[in-house]
C-alpha positions as CSV (number, residue, x, y, z in Angstrom):
1,M,15.1,18.2,-0.7
2,T,13.5,14.1,-1.9
3,E,11.1,14.7,-4.3
4,L,8.3,12.2,-3.0
5,T,5.6,10.3,-4.9
6,T,2.2,10.3,-4.4
7,V,0.6,6.7,-4.1
8,F,-3.4,5.9,-4.7
9,I,-2.7,2.3,-2.8
10,H,-6.6,0.1,-3.2
11,V,-7.2,-3.4,-1.7
12,V,-9.7,-5.5,-2.7
13,D,-10.7,-9.0,-1.6
14,E,-11.1,-11.8,-4.0
15,R,-13.9,-10.6,-5.8
16,G,-13.1,-6.8,-6.8
17,T,-14.7,-6.1,-3.3
18,S,-12.7,-2.8,-1.1
19,V,-11.5,-3.4,1.3
20,A,-12.8,-1.0,4.7
21,E,-10.2,-0.6,7.0
22,A,-7.3,-2.8,6.1
23,R,-3.9,-2.0,7.0
24,V,-1.4,-0.8,4.9
25,F,2.8,-0.7,4.9
26,V,5.9,-1.1,3.6
27,E,7.2,-4.6,3.4
28,H,10.8,-3.3,2.4
29,G,12.7,-0.9,0.1
30,T,15.6,0.7,-1.0
31,A,15.1,3.9,1.3
32,A,14.4,4.5,4.5
33,F,10.1,5.2,5.5
34,P,8.9,5.1,9.4
35,E,7.3,1.1,10.6
36,T,4.1,3.0,10.3
37,A,0.4,1.3,9.6
38,Y,-1.9,2.9,7.9
39,V,-5.3,1.9,7.2
40,T,-7.8,1.8,4.5
41,G,-11.1,4.0,4.4
42,T,-14.5,2.5,4.0
43,D,-13.9,3.1,-0.1
44,G,-10.7,0.1,1.2
45,K,-7.5,3.4,-0.2
46,V,-5.7,4.9,1.7
47,A,-2.3,7.5,0.0
48,L,1.1,7.2,0.8
49,K,4.2,9.7,-0.1
50,L,6.7,7.9,-0.9
51,P,10.5,8.9,-1.7
52,A,12.7,7.8,-4.4
53,G,13.2,4.1,-4.2
54,R,11.9,0.6,-4.7
55,F,9.1,-0.3,-2.2
56,E,7.5,-4.0,-0.9
57,I,3.9,-2.7,0.0
58,G,2.0,-5.3,2.1
59,A,-1.8,-5.1,3.1
60,T,-4.6,-7.4,5.9
61,D,-7.1,-7.3,6.9
62,Q,-8.9,-6.9,9.8
63,D,-7.6,-10.6,11.2
64,S,-4.8,-10.7,9.0
65,R,-6.1,-14.2,7.9
66,K,-5.8,-12.6,4.5
67,R,-2.8,-11.0,2.8
68,G,-1.7,-9.1,-0.5
69,R,1.8,-7.6,-2.0
70,I,2.9,-5.2,-4.9
71,P,6.5,-3.1,-5.9
72,V,6.4,0.7,-6.0
73,D,8.7,2.8,-7.4
74,G,9.1,5.9,-5.2
75,G,10.2,9.6,-5.9
76,T,8.6,10.1,-9.4
77,G,7.1,12.7,-8.9
78,A,4.5,11.7,-10.2
79,P,1.2,10.3,-8.4
80,S,0.7,6.7,-9.9
81,S,-2.1,3.7,-8.1
82,V,-2.1,0.7,-7.5
83,T,-4.1,-2.8,-6.6
84,I,-3.9,-4.7,-3.6
85,T,-5.5,-7.8,-3.7
86,L,-6.1,-9.8,-0.9
87,K,-5.7,-13.3,-0.7
88,D,-5.5,-16.5,2.0
89,R,-2.5,-17.3,3.2
């Protein structure tokens, strides 16, 4: 059985304010992951469960004018938290 890592993602704007309803997705990775977009809650947060591998997690605001990304390691077993800051493209 593959060990999954829960990654808690917080999406913020350049002022550090949480971005509700941001789209979060895996841009690419070293392991297979379904092409699915996740949506942050009103607190700007969402959780993903990732298999072992290295992933590039991306996020955009509702109208896709701002974008951010961050590398994440999956499959470590230990939960982790990351923040993605959205900036003008």
